[in-house]
C-alpha positions in Angstrom: 175.0 -139.6 69.1 177.1 -137.9 71.9 175.5 -137.6 75.3 174.4 -134.3 76.8 177.3 -134.6 79.3 179.9 -134.8 76.5 178.4 -131.8 74.7 178.2 -129.6 77.8 181.7 -128.1 77.4 180.9 -127.1 73.8 177.6 -125.6 74.8 179.2 -123.7 77.7 182.0 -122.5 75.4 179.5 -121.2 72.8 177.5 -119.4 75.5 180.7 -117.8 76.9 181.9 -116.7 73.5 178.5 -115.2 72.7 178.5 -113.3 76.1 181.9 -111.9 75.4 180.5 -110.3 72.1 177.8 -108.4 73.9 178.9 -104.8 74.1 179.2 -103.3 77.5 177.6 -100.0 78.5 180.9 -98.2 78.3 181.4 -99.5 74.7 178.0 -98.3 73.7 178.5 -94.8 75.2 180.5 -93.1 72.5 182.3 -89.9 73.4 181.3 -87.3 70.7 184.3 -85.8 68.8 184.4 -82.2 67.7 187.1 -80.6 65.5 188.8 -77.2 65.9 191.5 -75.9 63.6 194.1 -73.1 64.0 194.9 -71.2 60.9 196.4 -67.8 60.4 196.6 -67.6 64.3 192.8 -67.9 64.6 190.5 -70.8 65.8 187.9 -72.1 63.5 185.1 -72.3 64.2 185.1 -69.5 66.7 182.1 -70.9 68.5 181.7 -74.6 69.0 178.3 -75.9 70.2 178.5 -79.1 72.3 176.0 -81.2 74.3 175.7 -80.2 78.0 176.2 -82.9 80.5 178.4 -85.1 78.3 182.1 -85.6 78.1 183.5 -84.6 74.7 186.7 -85.2 72.7 188.1 -82.0 71.1 190.5 -82.6 68.2 192.6 -79.4 67.7 194.6 -79.3 64.5 197.2 -76.6 64.1 197.5 -75.7 60.4 200.0 -72.9 61.1 203.8 -73.6 61.0 204.2 -72.1 64.5 202.9 -73.5 67.8 199.8 -72.3 69.5 198.4 -73.0 73.0 194.8 -73.8 73.5 194.0 -72.3 76.9 190.8 -71.9 78.8 190.5 -70.8 82.4 186.8 -71.8 82.6 187.5 -75.2 81.1 190.6 -75.6 83.2 192.6 -76.8 80.1 195.8 -75.7 78.4 197.7 -77.6 75.7 200.4 -76.5 73.3 199.9 -77.8 69.8 203.0 -77.6 67.7 202.8 -76.2 64.2 201.4 -78.8 61.7 200.4 -81.1 64.6 197.1 -82.2 66.2 196.2 -82.7 69.8 193.3 -84.3 71.6 191.7 -82.5 74.6 188.9 -84.1 76.7 186.5 -81.7 78.4 183.3 -82.1 80.3 180.8 -83.0 81.2 179.9 -79.3 81.1 176.9 -77.5 82.6 175.0 -75.4 80.0 176.9 -72.2 79.4 179.6 -70.5 77.5 183.3 -71.3 78.0 185.8 -69.0 76.5 189.2 -70.2 75.2 192.2 -68.4 73.5 195.6 -69.0 72.0 198.3 -68.1 74.6 200.8 -67.1 71.8 198.3 -65.0 69.8 195.6 -63.9 72.3 194.3 -61.0 70.2 193.4 -63.1 67.2 193.1 -66.7 68.5 189.9 -66.6 70.4 186.7 -68.7 70.7 184.1 -70.3 72.9 182.6 -73.7 73.6 178.8 -73.4 74.1 177.2 -76.2 76.0 173.5 -76.6 75.4 
């Protein structure tokens, strides 16, 4: 039977491998993902409810053949999404409230709001 000294590297290696599999706090804290589409020069949904105090990932998919720009002064974001493409926009954490956004290329029809609760 091997001595404890000869098994020490194996035991240490097993402990180290197990420690590496423990998820970190950042891995456990998942960023919630919300979807927004652009179709017929309109955002859907027009109102998107999100959690206050938490960073979110907003996936914006443009189903129109023409580009549209997601723009919001209150969110301090603007991003052009080419026709038929998708873009990711990170926002927050937000205080509770309503944050308007619009499409720069079709501001009369492409309108909406993020509501943080």
